[in-house]
C-alpha positions in Angstrom: 0.1 0.2 -0.1 1.4 3.3 -1.0 0.7 5.3 2.1 2.5 3.0 4.4 5.5 3.1 1.7 4.8 7.0 2.1 5.1 6.5 6.3 8.2 5.0 5.8 9.6 7.3 3.6 9.0 10.2 6.0 10.7 8.0 8.9 13.6 7.8 6.4 13.7 11.0 5.8 13.6 11.9 9.9 16.6 9.4 10.5 18.5 11.1 7.8 17.8 14.3 9.4 18.8 13.2 12.6 22.0 11.8 11.1 22.7 15.4 9.5 21.6 17.2 13.3 24.0 14.7 14.9 27.1 15.6 12.5 26.0 19.5 13.0 26.3 19.1 16.8 29.9 17.5 16.9 30.6 20.5 14.5 29.7 22.8 16.8 31.2 21.1 20.1 34.5 20.8 18.2 34.8 24.3 16.4 37.9 24.7 18.6 39.4 21.2 18.4 42.7 21.7 16.9 43.0 19.6 13.8 39.5 18.9 13.6 37.8 17.9 10.2 34.2 19.1 9.7 30.9 16.2 9.1 29.5 16.2 6.5 26.1 14.0 6.2 25.0 13.4 2.2 21.3 12.0 1.1 21.3 9.6 -1.8 17.3 8.1 -2.9 16.5 4.8 -2.1 14.4 3.5 -5.3 12.5 0.3 -5.0 10.9 -1.3 -8.0 7.3 -0.7 -8.3 5.3 -3.8 -8.7 2.7 -1.6 -11.0 3.0 1.4 -13.2 -0.4 2.4 -12.0 0.8 3.1 -8.6 4.0 4.6 -6.8 5.9 2.8 -3.8 8.0 5.5 -2.0 11.1 3.8 -1.2 12.6 7.2 0.8 16.5 8.2 1.7 19.5 7.1 3.2 22.5 9.1 4.4 26.1 8.6 4.4 29.0 10.3 7.0 32.3 11.5 5.5 35.0 14.2 6.9 36.3 16.9 4.9 39.6 15.8 5.6 41.3 17.5 2.4 40.2 21.2 3.7 43.0 22.6 5.6 42.0 24.6 8.9 43.7 27.9 9.3 47.2 27.5 11.0 48.4 29.6 13.8 51.5 30.4 15.8 51.9 29.4 19.3 54.4 29.9 22.2 55.2 25.8 22.4 58.4 25.2 20.3 57.0 21.8 20.0 53.6 22.5 18.2 53.3 21.7 14.8 51.1 22.0 11.9 51.1 20.9 8.3 50.6 22.9 5.6 49.2 21.1 2.9 48.7 17.6 2.5 49.2 14.7 5.4 49.5 13.5 9.0 51.4 13.1 11.9 51.5 9.5 13.0 50.8 8.9 16.7 50.8 5.7 18.9 48.6 4.9 21.7 51.7 3.9 23.8 55.4 4.6 24.0 56.7 0.9 24.5 56.4 -2.3 23.0 54.3 -2.3 19.5 51.8 0.3 19.6 48.5 1.0 17.7 49.1 3.6 14.8 46.9 6.6 13.5 46.7 9.6 11.8 46.2 13.2 12.8 46.4 16.8 11.6 46.4 17.7 15.7 50.0 18.6 16.3 49.7 19.7 19.7 52.0 18.1 21.7 53.9 18.7 25.3 56.2 16.2 26.9 55.3 14.6 29.7 56.7 13.2 32.7 59.0 11.2 31.3 60.1 13.5 28.3 58.0 11.7 25.6 55.5 14.0 23.4 52.2 13.4 23.4 49.4 15.3 22.4 45.5 16.2 24.2 44.2 12.6 23.7 47.4 11.4 25.0 48.7 10.0 21.8 52.6 9.6 21.0 54.5 11.7 18.8 56.2 8.8 15.9 59.5 9.6 14.3 62.5 8.2 12.9 65.2 8.3 15.2 68.1 9.6 13.5 72.2 8.0 13.7 74.5 10.3 15.1 75.7 12.4 12.6 72.1 13.7 11.7 71.8 11.5 8.6 68.8 9.0 8.0 69.1 5.3 8.8 67.7 2.7 6.5 63.9 2.3 7.4 60.8 1.4 5.2 58.6 4.5 3.7 55.8 2.0 3.2 54.9 0.8 7.1 54.8 2.3 10.6 57.6 -0.5 11.3 60.4 1.8 12.0 59.1 4.5 13.7 59.8 4.9 17.4 58.1 7.5 20.0 59.6 11.0 19.9 61.5 11.4 23.8 63.3 14.9 24.3 63.2 14.5 28.3 66.9 14.0 30.0 68.9 14.7 27.0 72.6 15.2 27.3 74.9 16.1 24.4 77.6 13.8 24.8 80.2 16.2 23.2 81.4 15.6 20.0 85.1 15.4 18.5 86.6 17.7 16.1 86.6 16.7 12.7 88.0 19.9 10.7 89.3 23.3 11.3 90.5 26.1 8.9 92.9 28.4 10.0 92.4 32.0 8.1 93.8 35.4 8.7 96.7 38.4 8.3 99.9 38.0 8.6 101.9 41.3 9.4 103.9 42.5 6.1 106.0 45.0 8.8 107.2 42.2 10.8 110.9 41.6 10.8 112.6 38.3 10.2 112.4 36.1 13.3 109.3 37.6 14.5 106.4 35.1 15.7 103.0 35.0 16.4 101.4 32.4 17.8 97.6 31.2 18.7 95.8 28.1 20.4 92.8 27.1 18.7 90.6 24.8 20.5 89.6 21.4 19.3 87.6 18.7 21.1 88.2 14.9 21.4 86.0 12.1 21.3 84.9 12.8 25.6 84.0 16.2 24.5 87.4 17.7 26.5 88.6 21.0 25.0 92.2 20.5 24.2 94.5 23.4 22.8 96.5 23.2 19.4 99.6 25.4 19.6 100.3 27.3 16.4 103.0 29.7 15.6 104.3 31.6 12.7 107.7 32.9 12.0 109.1 35.6 9.6 111.4 33.8 7.8 115.2 35.7 6.8 113.7 35.2 2.7 111.4 38.3 2.3 107.7 37.6 2.2 108.1 34.3 3.9 107.3 32.7 6.6 106.8 29.1 8.5 103.6 27.6 10.5 105.0 25.2 13.6 102.3 23.2 14.9 102.3 21.2 18.1 99.3 19.4 19.9 98.6 18.3 23.0 100.7 15.5 25.1 100.4 12.5 23.2 99.3 14.2 20.2 101.1 14.0 17.1 100.7 16.6 14.0 101.5 15.5 10.3 102.5 17.7 7.7 104.3 20.7 9.8 106.4 22.8 9.5 104.4 24.3 6.6 106.5 27.3 4.6 104.5 30.0 2.6 105.7 32.5 0.1 103.5 35.6 -0.4 103.5 37.8 -3.4 104.6 41.5 -2.9 103.4 42.5 -6.2 100.9 42.3 -8.7 97.5 40.9 -9.7 98.3 38.7 -6.4 99.7 40.9 -3.9 99.2 39.9 -0.5 98.2 36.4 -1.4 100.4 33.0 -0.8 102.0 32.0 -4.4 103.7 29.0 -6.0 107.4 29.5 -7.4 105.3 30.4 -11.1 104.4 33.5 -9.2 100.6 32.2 -9.4 98.0 31.3 -6.4 98.9 28.6 -4.1 96.1 25.9 -5.3 95.7 23.5 -3.0 97.1 25.2 0.4 98.4 22.6 2.8 97.5 21.5 5.8 98.3 19.6 9.0 96.6 16.8 10.6 96.4 16.4 14.2 96.1 12.4 15.3 95.2 11.6 18.7 96.8 8.6 20.5 95.4 5.1 20.2 92.9 4.0 22.9 92.3 2.0 21.2 91.8 3.6 17.7 93.3 6.9 16.7 91.1 9.9 15.7 92.6 12.7 13.7 91.4 15.7 11.9 92.9 18.5 9.1 93.3 21.9 9.8 93.2 23.7 6.3 95.0 26.9 5.8 92.4 28.7 3.9 91.9 32.8 3.7 95.7 33.6 4.3 96.9 37.6 3.4 100.1 39.1 4.1 99.2 42.9 4.5 100.6 45.7 6.6 98.5 45.4 9.3 98.0 43.4 12.8 98.1 39.6 13.0 94.3 38.4 12.9 94.2 34.7 13.3 90.6 33.5 12.4 89.8 29.6 13.0 86.8 28.1 12.6 86.1 24.3 13.6 83.4 21.6 14.5 83.0 19.4 17.9 81.6 20.8 21.4 81.9 19.9 25.1 79.2 18.1 26.8 75.8 20.2 27.3 72.5 20.3 28.4 69.0 21.0 26.0 68.2 24.4 26.3 65.5 24.3 23.1 64.1 22.6 20.3 63.2 23.6 16.9 61.2 21.6 14.1 62.1 22.9 10.7 59.5 23.0 7.5 60.8 19.1 6.6 60.0 17.8 10.0 63.3 17.6 11.4 63.5 17.9 15.1 66.6 19.9 16.3 67.9 20.2 19.8 69.9 23.2 21.1 72.5 23.1 23.7 74.1 25.4 25.9 77.0 25.1 24.6 76.3 26.2 21.0 76.0 23.3 19.7 73.1 21.7 17.7 72.1 18.3 17.3 69.0 16.9 14.4 67.4 13.9 16.3 64.5 12.7 14.9 62.8 12.9 11.6 59.3 13.2 11.9 57.4 11.9 8.9 54.6 13.0 7.1 52.0 10.2 6.1 50.5 10.8 2.8 47.3 8.0 1.6 46.0 7.8 -2.2 42.6 8.8 -0.6 42.0 10.6 2.6 38.6 10.5 2.5 38.6 6.7 2.9 40.4 7.0 6.2 38.2 5.6 9.4 37.6 8.4 12.1 38.5 7.2 15.9 38.3 9.0 19.0 41.2 11.6 20.2 40.9 13.1 16.4 42.6 10.5 15.2 42.1 8.0 11.7 43.1 4.8 10.9 43.7 3.6 7.3 40.8 1.9 5.4 39.6 -0.6 3.1 39.7 2.3 0.6 42.0 4.3 1.7 44.5 3.3 -0.9 48.7 3.2 -0.5 50.8 4.6 2.7 53.6 6.5 2.0 55.8 8.2 4.8 58.2 10.8 3.8 60.1 13.9 5.2 57.9 17.4 4.7 57.9 19.2 1.3 58.8 16.1 -0.2 56.5 14.6 -3.1 52.9 15.5 -2.1 53.6 16.2 1.7 53.0 19.4 2.8 55.2 21.7 4.7 55.5 21.6 8.8 55.6 24.3 10.4 56.8 24.7 14.0 55.2 26.6 16.6 51.8 26.4 15.0 48.4 24.4 15.2 46.0 24.4 12.5 42.4 25.2 13.6 39.1 23.2 13.1 38.0 23.2 9.5 34.7 24.7 11.0 32.9 27.7 10.2 30.0 28.4 12.6 28.1 30.3 10.4 27.8 27.5 8.4 26.5 25.1 10.6 23.9 27.5 12.1 22.7 27.8 8.6 22.6 24.1 8.2 21.0 23.7 11.5 17.9 25.4 10.6 17.5 23.8 7.2 17.8 20.8 8.8 14.9 21.3 11.2 12.8 22.4 8.6 13.4 19.4 6.7 12.7 17.4 10.0 9.3 19.0 10.4 8.4 18.0 7.1 9.2 14.4 7.0 7.7 14.9 10.8 4.6 16.0 9.0 4.4 13.7 6.2 4.5 10.9 8.9 1.4 12.5 10.6 -0.5 13.4 7.1 -0.2 9.5 6.2 -1.4 8.4 10.0 -4.3 10.8 9.2 -5.4 9.2 5.8 -4.8 5.6 7.0 -7.0 6.0 10.0 -9.2 7.8 7.5 -8.9 4.4 5.5 -9.8 2.3 8.4 -13.1 4.0 8.6 -14.6 3.1 5.7 -15.7 -0.3 6.9 -18.0 1.6 10.2 
């Protein structure tokens, strides 16, 4: 009977509008939730083939919910160095526990703070996952299609164990007005493998020959210095005046260097100090020595660059890359399955998962000290609320009207 199908159609309409109302309710309540993606409810017709061309059977409507995952929210700066947002495509990877084998999920909510043990967690208690970098800051061999090589990010109780010097460079000016036999000494500092500061003694002596200097070098006790002494001749006239030259009067290339080697305990470390931009001009002795290496230090701050690499800054002036935060991209973001805590898990229609650094491939840019706001527009939700209320009322009126018609039909036998 068409009357009953009309009533069922009205009921399906009320059910569909109820789903839409629930989605609007969630959107409004999460309008201030970091990284929240607006839920929308779409309707589609249910059509049943009628048994006769002379009658029409109402089938109703069905609803389907999806999230506007690909619509970015506004990125707002914050005062927290461990907050982060993604400008463009991609998700952060989070786990439900720091040890063992966690259950992984994806999120756009980048509000992470260290807990009492130093692990970075968001407001939902999910741990930020990343690849641990090698001590020299390079990326290890990891899988970029699975979560297997990820580990929870921990920035607590970090002590910089110091780093040895691997290269040094000496530049500066030698005074052209110096007399033969005059000497000038510098004691630049380098660091051994334990971060201990050590001094290297460098002495420049004006030779008897015009415009010629000799460099001697002495290392700490137990250290040997190779390549010294070094004798350089500087041009006094011509286009290369004041520069070190070879026997033909041309710029010296390559410049010599000295090698400093530690005692074998058990294996020897060594580094080379190159002679860089050297001049002999009328003026003061102005040495400039640059090199790497650092003493032991404590963490003072954390920084996240636009590629997702997490750096720590130490009170000794050093900086070190500890983690590479991967940006997860999937073929079909709308195929992700929404879960608690503003997270998503992979679904049957998600497609291929790819992990990589920010700004690589289709992955977006990581913005440090910032958060992505909800993509909910309150004005749009309120207008939708009015539409939903009217549509629900119309479907309820349809049910009441059909009920009156059915009642009228049952009175025909009286």
